[in-house]
C-alpha positions as CSV (number, residue, x, y, z in Angstrom):
1,M,-13.8,11.6,-1.8
2,T,-14.7,8.1,-2.6
3,A,-14.6,5.6,0.3
4,W,-13.9,1.9,0.4
5,T,-16.9,-0.4,0.8
6,S,-17.0,-2.8,3.7
7,D,-16.5,-5.7,1.4
8,E,-13.5,-4.1,-0.3
9,L,-11.9,-3.3,3.1
10,T,-12.4,-6.9,4.2
11,R,-11.2,-8.6,1.0
12,I,-8.2,-6.3,0.5
13,G,-7.3,-6.1,4.2
14,T,-7.2,-9.8,4.6
15,A,-5.4,-10.6,1.4
16,E,-1.9,-11.9,1.9
17,E,-0.5,-9.7,-0.8
18,L,-1.5,-6.8,-3.0
19,R,-0.4,-6.1,-6.5
20,I,0.1,-2.5,-7.6
21,T,0.3,-1.5,-11.2
22,L,1.6,2.0,-12.2
23,L,1.5,3.7,-15.5
24,R,4.4,4.9,-17.5
25,R,4.5,8.5,-18.7
26,D,3.2,7.3,-22.1
27,G,0.2,5.7,-20.4
28,T,1.2,2.0,-20.8
29,P,1.1,-0.1,-17.6
30,R,4.3,-1.1,-15.8
31,N,4.8,-4.7,-14.5
32,P,2.8,-5.1,-11.2
33,V,4.7,-5.0,-7.9
34,T,3.7,-7.3,-5.1
35,V,3.6,-5.7,-1.6
36,W,2.0,-6.4,1.8
37,V,-1.0,-4.4,2.8
38,A,-2.2,-3.4,6.2
39,R,-5.7,-2.3,7.2
40,L,-6.2,0.2,9.9
41,G,-9.9,0.9,10.5
42,D,-11.4,2.1,7.2
43,D,-8.0,2.8,5.7
44,L,-5.5,0.6,3.7
45,Y,-1.8,1.2,3.7
46,V,1.2,-0.2,1.8
47,R,4.9,0.3,2.3
48,S,8.1,-0.1,0.3
49,V,10.5,-2.3,2.3
50,N,13.3,-0.7,0.3
51,G,12.2,2.8,1.3
52,P,11.6,5.8,-0.9
53,S,14.5,4.8,-3.3
54,A,12.5,1.8,-4.7
55,A,11.5,2.4,-8.3
56,W,7.9,1.5,-7.8
57,F,7.6,3.9,-4.9
58,R,9.1,6.7,-6.9
59,G,6.5,5.9,-9.6
60,T,3.7,6.4,-7.1
61,Q,5.1,9.9,-6.3
62,A,5.2,10.8,-10.0
63,R,1.7,9.7,-11.0
64,R,-0.1,9.6,-7.6
65,E,-2.5,7.0,-9.0
66,G,-2.5,3.4,-10.0
67,H,-4.3,0.1,-10.0
68,I,-4.4,-2.6,-7.3
69,R,-5.5,-6.2,-7.3
70,A,-6.0,-8.1,-4.0
71,G,-8.6,-10.4,-2.5
72,S,-10.6,-10.6,-5.8
73,I,-10.8,-6.8,-5.9
74,D,-9.6,-4.9,-8.9
75,K,-9.5,-1.1,-8.3
76,D,-8.1,2.1,-9.5
77,V,-6.6,4.0,-6.6
78,T,-4.9,7.2,-5.6
79,F,-1.9,7.5,-3.3
80,A,-1.5,9.7,-0.3
81,F,1.9,9.7,1.4
82,V,2.2,9.4,5.1
83,D,4.9,11.5,6.8
84,A,7.5,9.2,8.5
85,G,7.0,11.1,11.7
86,D,3.2,10.7,11.7
87,Q,2.0,8.9,14.8
88,V,-0.3,6.7,12.6
89,N,2.9,4.8,11.6
90,D,3.0,3.2,15.1
91,Q,-0.6,1.8,14.5
92,I,0.4,0.7,11.0
93,D,3.4,-1.1,12.4
94,A,1.1,-2.9,14.9
95,A,-1.3,-3.8,12.1
96,Y,1.5,-5.3,10.0
97,R,2.9,-7.2,13.0
98,A,-0.6,-8.7,13.8
99,K,-1.4,-9.6,10.2
100,Y,2.0,-11.1,9.3
101,R,2.9,-12.5,12.8
102,R,3.5,-16.0,11.4
103,Y,6.7,-14.7,9.6
104,A,10.0,-14.4,11.4
105,A,10.7,-11.3,13.3
106,S,13.6,-10.5,11.0
107,V,11.1,-10.5,8.0
108,I,8.6,-8.3,9.9
109,G,11.4,-6.0,10.9
110,H,11.8,-4.9,7.3
111,I,8.2,-3.7,6.9
112,V,8.3,-1.8,10.2
113,S,11.8,-0.3,9.7
114,A,12.5,3.4,9.6
115,E,13.2,3.1,5.9
116,A,9.9,1.4,5.2
117,R,8.0,3.9,7.4
118,S,9.4,6.7,5.3
119,A,7.7,5.1,2.3
120,T,4.2,4.6,3.6
121,I,1.2,5.1,1.3
122,K,-2.4,5.4,2.1
123,L,-4.6,3.9,-0.6
124,A,-7.9,5.5,-1.6
125,P,-10.4,4.4,-4.3
126,C,-10.1,6.5,-7.3
127,P,-13.3,8.4,-8.1
128,T,-12.7,7.9,-11.8
129,S,-10.8,5.3,-13.8
130,Y,-7.5,6.4,-15.4
């Protein structure tokens, strides 16, 4: 398993937003989707505020790999899905609240909602490019 470098973790983890690009079945790239990213130790997480019904989230489930761009880092990644009941979600919630605390509570509430928690993805660097 490939690990993030310290520089990648810092740059991506402190980036305001992250852009995810998925591939269609024919291998052509879809339009990138902009999401918030949370760092928890040596791990990076993203969530769909619209839950698992969001088209981009369903795309991650179908392909399980994609490309991200954040904090001047361009990287192919794999997706690991976090169970909604996993206790790590409480820590991810706290990371989102701390990072995006300047936003209104109503805005933060969407990214820490039960629906968003059910669409949590752990990002990992892809060992090979797709």
